[in-house]
One Martini backbone bead per residue (centre of mass of N, CA, C, O) as a GRO file, in nm:
protein
  208
    1UNK     BB    1   0.096   0.037   0.023
    2UNK     BB    2   0.067   0.360  -0.012
    3UNK     BB    3   0.296   0.614   0.158
    4UNK     BB    4   0.295   0.937   0.184
    5UNK     BB    5   0.598   1.128   0.276
    6UNK     BB    6   0.814   1.298   0.473
    7UNK     BB    7   1.173   1.371   0.459
    8UNK     BB    8   1.400   1.525   0.700
    9UNK     BB    9   1.712   1.696   0.686
   10UNK     BB   10   1.834   1.880   0.943
   11UNK     BB   11   2.139   1.913   0.849
   12UNK     BB   12   2.037   2.080   0.576
   13UNK     BB   13   1.891   2.290   0.733
   14UNK     BB   14   1.900   2.671   0.731
   15UNK     BB   15   1.632   2.847   0.774
   16UNK     BB   16   1.518   3.015   0.507
   17UNK     BB   17   1.199   2.957   0.421
   18UNK     BB   18   1.147   2.867   0.124
   19UNK     BB   19   0.921   2.657   0.171
   20UNK     BB   20   0.714   2.846   0.304
   21UNK     BB   21   0.687   3.046   0.069
   22UNK     BB   22   0.620   2.841  -0.157
   23UNK     BB   23   0.357   2.741  -0.030
   24UNK     BB   24   0.204   3.010  -0.036
   25UNK     BB   25   0.222   3.055  -0.344
   26UNK     BB   26   0.108   2.785  -0.454
   27UNK     BB   27  -0.173   2.824  -0.256
   28UNK     BB   28  -0.270   3.113  -0.209
   29UNK     BB   29  -0.222   3.239   0.074
   30UNK     BB   30  -0.308   3.426   0.321
   31UNK     BB   31  -0.256   3.640   0.549
   32UNK     BB   32  -0.150   3.440   0.828
   33UNK     BB   33  -0.135   3.181   0.647
   34UNK     BB   34  -0.049   2.825   0.682
   35UNK     BB   35   0.106   2.487   0.612
   36UNK     BB   36   0.390   2.580   0.720
   37UNK     BB   37   0.687   2.559   0.945
   38UNK     BB   38   0.990   2.708   1.055
   39UNK     BB   39   1.158   2.594   1.323
   40UNK     BB   40   1.326   2.665   1.630
   41UNK     BB   41   1.576   2.466   1.796
   42UNK     BB   42   1.671   2.665   2.024
   43UNK     BB   43   1.913   2.715   2.206
   44UNK     BB   44   2.130   2.468   2.359
   45UNK     BB   45   2.302   2.451   2.643
   46UNK     BB   46   2.637   2.557   2.718
   47UNK     BB   47   2.841   2.795   2.737
   48UNK     BB   48   2.987   2.760   2.421
   49UNK     BB   49   2.792   2.489   2.386
   50UNK     BB   50   2.582   2.548   2.138
   51UNK     BB   51   2.260   2.437   2.005
   52UNK     BB   52   2.091   2.400   1.676
   53UNK     BB   53   1.779   2.366   1.485
   54UNK     BB   54   1.565   2.288   1.214
   55UNK     BB   55   1.185   2.260   1.179
   56UNK     BB   56   0.993   2.138   0.951
   57UNK     BB   57   0.630   2.195   0.967
   58UNK     BB   58   0.388   1.968   0.868
   59UNK     BB   59   0.207   1.747   0.771
   60UNK     BB   60   0.224   1.410   0.920
   61UNK     BB   61   0.070   1.182   0.776
   62UNK     BB   62  -0.122   1.019   0.937
   63UNK     BB   63  -0.245   0.700   1.003
   64UNK     BB   64  -0.432   0.835   1.256
   65UNK     BB   65  -0.621   1.092   1.207
   66UNK     BB   66  -0.769   1.320   1.417
   67UNK     BB   67  -0.912   1.508   1.216
   68UNK     BB   68  -1.094   1.284   1.087
   69UNK     BB   69  -1.238   1.175   1.346
   70UNK     BB   70  -1.396   1.473   1.406
   71UNK     BB   71  -1.543   1.496   1.147
   72UNK     BB   72  -1.888   1.556   1.076
   73UNK     BB   73  -1.883   1.535   0.729
   74UNK     BB   74  -1.614   1.403   0.581
   75UNK     BB   75  -1.403   1.613   0.468
   76UNK     BB   76  -1.196   1.476   0.657
   77UNK     BB   77  -0.977   1.246   0.486
   78UNK     BB   78  -0.836   0.949   0.403
   79UNK     BB   79  -0.639   0.848   0.141
   80UNK     BB   80  -0.597   0.521   0.035
   81UNK     BB   81  -0.398   0.569  -0.211
   82UNK     BB   82  -0.177   0.776  -0.043
   83UNK     BB   83  -0.225   0.853   0.281
   84UNK     BB   84  -0.364   1.128   0.254
   85UNK     BB   85  -0.499   1.402   0.409
   86UNK     BB   86  -0.807   1.548   0.317
   87UNK     BB   87  -1.006   1.839   0.200
   88UNK     BB   88  -1.343   1.897   0.142
   89UNK     BB   89  -1.475   2.200   0.065
   90UNK     BB   90  -1.777   2.112   0.011
   91UNK     BB   91  -1.805   1.981   0.318
   92UNK     BB   92  -1.699   2.209   0.468
   93UNK     BB   93  -1.797   2.420   0.770
   94UNK     BB   94  -1.580   2.547   0.973
   95UNK     BB   95  -1.576   2.435   1.286
   96UNK     BB   96  -1.265   2.341   1.399
   97UNK     BB   97  -1.211   2.045   1.501
   98UNK     BB   98  -0.949   1.975   1.348
   99UNK     BB   99  -0.772   2.198   1.464
  100UNK     BB  100  -0.794   2.096   1.764
  101UNK     BB  101  -0.696   1.791   1.712
  102UNK     BB  102  -0.428   1.875   1.613
  103UNK     BB  103  -0.108   1.826   1.766
  104UNK     BB  104   0.064   2.012   1.526
  105UNK     BB  105  -0.082   2.262   1.389
  106UNK     BB  106  -0.175   2.172   1.065
  107UNK     BB  107  -0.466   2.283   1.110
  108UNK     BB  108  -0.657   2.539   0.946
  109UNK     BB  109  -0.851   2.825   0.938
  110UNK     BB  110  -0.972   2.992   0.671
  111UNK     BB  111  -1.105   3.300   0.710
  112UNK     BB  112  -1.183   3.375   0.418
  113UNK     BB  113  -1.325   3.080   0.350
  114UNK     BB  114  -1.427   2.909   0.597
  115UNK     BB  115  -1.197   2.677   0.591
  116UNK     BB  116  -1.024   2.412   0.598
  117UNK     BB  117  -0.655   2.373   0.616
  118UNK     BB  118  -0.384   2.188   0.441
  119UNK     BB  119  -0.149   1.978   0.384
  120UNK     BB  120  -0.130   1.760   0.062
  121UNK     BB  121   0.142   1.734  -0.110
  122UNK     BB  122   0.079   1.842  -0.388
  123UNK     BB  123  -0.098   1.641  -0.574
  124UNK     BB  124  -0.122   1.795  -0.843
  125UNK     BB  125   0.182   1.794  -0.901
  126UNK     BB  126   0.223   1.486  -0.898
  127UNK     BB  127   0.038   1.433  -1.150
  128UNK     BB  128   0.269   1.618  -1.318
  129UNK     BB  129   0.563   1.520  -1.203
  130UNK     BB  130   0.585   1.680  -0.931
  131UNK     BB  131   0.692   1.825  -0.662
  132UNK     BB  132   0.659   1.982  -0.401
  133UNK     BB  133   0.724   2.307  -0.335
  134UNK     BB  134   0.920   2.260  -0.094
  135UNK     BB  135   1.111   2.069  -0.247
  136UNK     BB  136   1.183   2.251  -0.498
  137UNK     BB  137   1.276   2.506  -0.282
  138UNK     BB  138   1.513   2.359  -0.145
  139UNK     BB  139   1.840   2.464  -0.104
  140UNK     BB  140   1.939   2.190   0.075
  141UNK     BB  141   1.782   1.924   0.025
  142UNK     BB  142   1.598   1.842   0.296
  143UNK     BB  143   1.335   1.776   0.130
  144UNK     BB  144   1.130   1.486   0.108
  145UNK     BB  145   0.912   1.286  -0.122
  146UNK     BB  146   0.722   0.976  -0.064
  147UNK     BB  147   0.728   0.626  -0.053
  148UNK     BB  148   0.781   0.453   0.248
  149UNK     BB  149   0.688   0.155   0.132
  150UNK     BB  150   0.924   0.195  -0.073
  151UNK     BB  151   1.243   0.072  -0.081
  152UNK     BB  152   1.321   0.248  -0.367
  153UNK     BB  153   1.278   0.511  -0.265
  154UNK     BB  154   1.415   0.803  -0.176
  155UNK     BB  155   1.321   0.801   0.122
  156UNK     BB  156   1.408   0.510   0.193
  157UNK     BB  157   1.709   0.539   0.117
  158UNK     BB  158   1.768   0.765   0.316
  159UNK     BB  159   1.694   0.608   0.575
  160UNK     BB  160   1.898   0.366   0.513
  161UNK     BB  161   2.168   0.560   0.531
  162UNK     BB  162   2.095   0.558   0.835
  163UNK     BB  163   2.071   0.534   1.150
  164UNK     BB  164   1.802   0.468   1.350
  165UNK     BB  165   1.903   0.676   1.579
  166UNK     BB  166   1.861   0.929   1.350
  167UNK     BB  167   1.549   0.873   1.362
  168UNK     BB  168   1.254   1.078   1.370
  169UNK     BB  169   0.960   1.193   1.552
  170UNK     BB  170   0.693   1.314   1.648
  171UNK     BB  171   0.491   1.312   1.887
  172UNK     BB  172   0.291   1.037   1.994
  173UNK     BB  173  -0.081   1.034   2.049
  174UNK     BB  174  -0.202   0.806   1.820
  175UNK     BB  175  -0.159   0.903   1.508
  176UNK     BB  176   0.096   0.818   1.361
  177UNK     BB  177   0.338   0.967   1.237
  178UNK     BB  178   0.520   0.964   0.915
  179UNK     BB  179   0.718   1.172   0.956
  180UNK     BB  180   1.072   1.218   0.903
  181UNK     BB  181   1.376   1.274   1.097
  182UNK     BB  182   1.712   1.384   1.048
  183UNK     BB  183   1.973   1.343   1.310
  184UNK     BB  184   2.325   1.311   1.364
  185UNK     BB  185   2.278   1.438   1.632
  186UNK     BB  186   2.251   1.453   1.994
  187UNK     BB  187   1.966   1.687   1.980
  188UNK     BB  188   1.696   1.583   2.018
  189UNK     BB  189   1.366   1.719   2.072
  190UNK     BB  190   1.063   1.653   2.250
  191UNK     BB  191   0.876   1.852   2.047
  192UNK     BB  192   0.647   2.074   1.946
  193UNK     BB  193   0.587   2.325   1.732
  194UNK     BB  194   0.439   2.506   1.956
  195UNK     BB  195   0.727   2.500   2.132
  196UNK     BB  196   0.869   2.672   1.945
  197UNK     BB  197   1.012   2.970   1.912
  198UNK     BB  198   0.917   3.053   1.625
  199UNK     BB  199   0.614   2.997   1.664
  200UNK     BB  200   0.561   3.184   1.904
  201UNK     BB  201   0.658   3.444   1.764
  202UNK     BB  202   0.445   3.441   1.543
  203UNK     BB  203   0.187   3.457   1.723
  204UNK     BB  204   0.283   3.743   1.849
  205UNK     BB  205   0.349   3.861   1.567
  206UNK     BB  206   0.425   3.847   1.266
  207UNK     BB  207   0.344   3.807   0.918
  208UNK     BB  208   0.364   3.605   0.604
   0.00000   0.00000   0.00000
């Protein structure tokens, strides 16, 4: 069974936010609305030995998506063909239950459209033989996307090229997130995107 998901090499991410900007442009998102966020984790440690890394956070392509479980109309549902959770705008009533249910803050209500919105892996681009906008515009080639159930896919080969101890996922609350993060240093912090410095600063201040 196909399971599309992102694999992110945190050692290659420089925090340029090119992926974040590309996502907004590709999906014509309004001011203050986003489908992904590049968070800053750290700095941590004791001076002068401080460490930090960047964490691109988008839909975690959960195997058991909490957002779909609480949707009262069936608008938010997992596509069994791709494994990606999608939102049918024709069925969505903008109740916000999916937004509250997502533990990763990856589902948002688009206030202009009054509909739920989230990353869907740029499936339209995939049908045309292109990668998602964030992948195409990542200057460090840190973001990959593909079928993690295919042992010969780019994402699977990338995961196989590093030790299992260097592969991480965001905290699992029962949703079974499929997105994997590679960090070759022993600095991974078990935090959610909403707990990252960059994300908190965004909520308090300016909008992209």
